[in-house]
C-alpha positions, 0 to 999 in steps of 0.5 A: 884427809884434809887438815883443819886450820884455825885462823889465829886472831891478831891480838891488839897490843895492850896499851898502858892505862893512864892514872885516870883510867885506872882510877875510873876502873877502880871506881867501877869495881867499888861501885859494882860492889856497892850495888851488890851490897845494896841488892843483898840488903834489899833481899835480906830486909824485913822491916818496911823502913829498912826495905825503903832504905835499901831501895834508895841504896839500890837506885843510887848505886845503879845510877852511879854505876851507869854513869861510870860505865858511860864515862868508861865507854867515852874513854874507850875502856873495855869493861865487862858488864854482867848480863844481870846489870843490863836488865 
């Protein structure tokens, strides 16, 4: 009976992050949380003025999150992006 062998992938040695890289990742996390909060505000708003305010918050948070993701990409940082953020 043949033996099935699984080839192990070579793991890249983990490098230490600089202060700026850690700060960028922290900002990304905060920005994602702000975006989630803005979406929640929009989903729960009933007053037209509050809905408008939530729309501005969502747009602002999306732009900031996209900007930070581009900075992380330029710095060759690996960031997991939820699929719903790509739509």
